[in-house]
C-alpha positions in Angstrom: 120.8 7.2 106.1 121.9 10.8 106.7 118.8 11.6 104.9 116.0 9.7 107.5 118.7 10.8 110.7 117.9 14.7 109.4 113.8 13.6 109.3 113.9 12.3 112.2 116.2 14.6 113.6 113.5 17.4 112.5 110.5 15.8 114.2 111.8 15.0 117.1 112.3 18.7 117.7 109.0 19.5 116.6 107.4 17.2 119.1 109.4 18.7 122.2 108.6 22.2 121.0 105.1 21.2 120.7 105.4 19.4 124.3 105.1 21.2 128.4 108.3 20.6 130.5 105.2 19.7 132.7 103.8 17.1 131.0 100.5 19.4 130.6 98.7 21.0 127.4 101.4 21.2 124.6 101.6 25.5 124.0 101.1 25.4 120.6 103.4 27.3 119.0 102.5 30.5 116.3 104.4 31.7 113.4 103.7 34.2 110.9 104.4 34.7 107.4 104.2 36.9 104.5 100.5 35.3 103.6 99.2 36.3 106.6 98.7 39.5 106.2 95.8 41.6 105.2 95.2 44.6 103.3 92.7 47.5 104.9 89.8 47.3 103.0 89.4 49.9 100.2 88.0 53.3 100.7 84.9 54.3 98.7 85.8 55.5 95.5 82.8 57.7 96.1 82.1 61.7 96.7 82.1 62.2 100.4 78.5 63.8 102.2 79.7 67.6 102.7 79.3 68.3 105.8 76.4 71.5 106.1 78.0 75.2 105.8 78.0 76.4 108.6 77.5 80.1 108.9 79.1 82.6 111.6 77.5 85.4 112.1 79.6 88.7 110.8 80.1 92.6 110.6 81.2 94.8 109.6 83.0 97.9 111.3 83.1 100.9 109.5 86.2 102.7 111.7 88.0 100.2 114.4 89.0 101.8 117.3 92.6 102.4 117.3 95.0 104.9 117.7 98.4 105.3 116.6 101.1 107.9 116.6 104.3 108.8 113.1 106.7 106.4 112.8 109.6 108.7 113.5 111.4 112.4 112.7 112.3 110.9 109.3 109.1 108.6 108.9 105.9 111.5 109.5 103.9 110.0 107.3 103.9 106.2 108.8 100.9 105.9 111.8 101.1 103.2 113.8 98.0 101.4 113.9 97.0 99.5 117.3 93.8 98.0 119.4 92.4 100.2 121.5 90.1 100.6 124.0 88.4 96.9 123.3 89.5 93.6 123.1 88.3 90.4 120.9 86.4 88.2 122.3 88.0 84.5 121.9 86.8 83.2 118.7 86.6 86.4 117.0 89.0 87.8 113.6 88.3 91.1 112.2 90.3 91.4 109.2 91.6 94.5 108.2 91.0 96.6 105.2 92.7 99.9 103.4 92.3 103.1 104.9 89.9 105.7 104.7 89.8 109.1 105.9 87.1 111.4 107.3 86.5 113.7 105.1 88.6 113.5 102.6 90.8 115.1 100.7 93.0 116.0 103.4 95.1 113.0 103.0 94.9 109.9 101.3 96.8 107.0 101.4 100.3 105.9 100.0 101.9 103.2 102.3 105.8 104.0 99.6 105.4 106.6 102.6 106.3 103.9 105.5 109.9 101.8 105.4 109.6 98.2 103.8 109.4 96.4 106.7 106.7 97.4 108.4 103.6 95.4 107.8 100.7 97.9 106.3 97.6 96.8 107.3 95.5 95.7 104.6 94.6 92.3 105.2 95.9 92.3 108.2 94.2 89.8 110.8 93.6 90.5 114.3 91.9 88.2 117.4 91.9 88.4 120.8 95.7 86.2 121.0 97.2 88.4 118.3 96.5 92.4 117.7 99.6 93.6 116.6 100.3 97.0 115.4 100.2 97.9 111.6 101.5 100.9 109.9 99.2 102.6 107.0 101.7 105.4 105.0 99.4 108.5 103.9 99.7 111.3 101.8 99.1 115.2 101.8 96.3 116.7 99.5 96.6 119.9 101.0 98.1 122.8 102.6 95.6 123.2 105.3 92.6 120.7 106.5 91.8 117.8 109.9 91.3 114.5 108.8 90.5 110.9 110.8 92.7 108.5 109.5 89.8 105.3 110.0 90.3 101.5 109.1 88.1 99.1 108.8 87.4 96.2 109.7 85.3 93.0 109.0 84.5 90.6 112.3 83.9 87.0 111.9 82.2 86.0 115.4 81.4 83.2 117.6 78.2 84.6 118.1 76.2 87.2 117.3 76.6 88.3 121.3 80.4 88.4 120.3 79.9 90.7 117.1 77.3 93.1 119.2 80.2 93.5 121.0 82.3 94.8 119.4 80.0 98.1 117.9 79.6 101.1 119.6 83.1 101.1 121.2 84.4 104.7 119.8 86.2 105.0 116.7 90.1 106.3 115.5 91.6 108.8 117.7 94.5 109.5 114.9 93.9 112.8 113.8 95.7 114.3 111.1 96.6 118.0 109.8 98.2 119.0 107.4 100.9 121.7 107.1 101.2 124.3 104.8 104.1 123.3 102.4 106.9 125.3 103.5 109.0 128.4 101.6 112.1 128.8 101.4 113.3 131.1 102.5 114.8 134.5 100.9 118.2 136.5 102.2 
């Protein structure tokens, strides 16, 4: 008897839940079950198509327009290098190469002349938004002569005209002069 009363009560509750109070059409009751979820379509397992290679213009700049000075009296053979008299066009990246000298034979690159916490120039990238100072250590090879410290770069640009705008700029303003070795004074 209890089972019959419970069944009737459940049926009455279900019927009441499905009817509207204004006597109109019943409002359906929507319920979700665990079986109602659907899985997303599986992704294809084949190789994706490759996009066409987008080649950006690039140029090599033998001597970027740079300036700088020795870091301090304790490190006279460590030179700061920064971009001067030019701006890097938006969308252009200049990757710095290894220091060179013109003429050769007066100084050589020697990064150990710089404190370890100063970034070397090789591999540094300059953009329109960031062209931080980097550092080149040098070692004197002979007792006299002068040379220009040059830092070459490889520019990758959004357009050929952006690359062309980097050409013809003044080169390095960092001139190094060898000094005779100090001789101890006799007494």
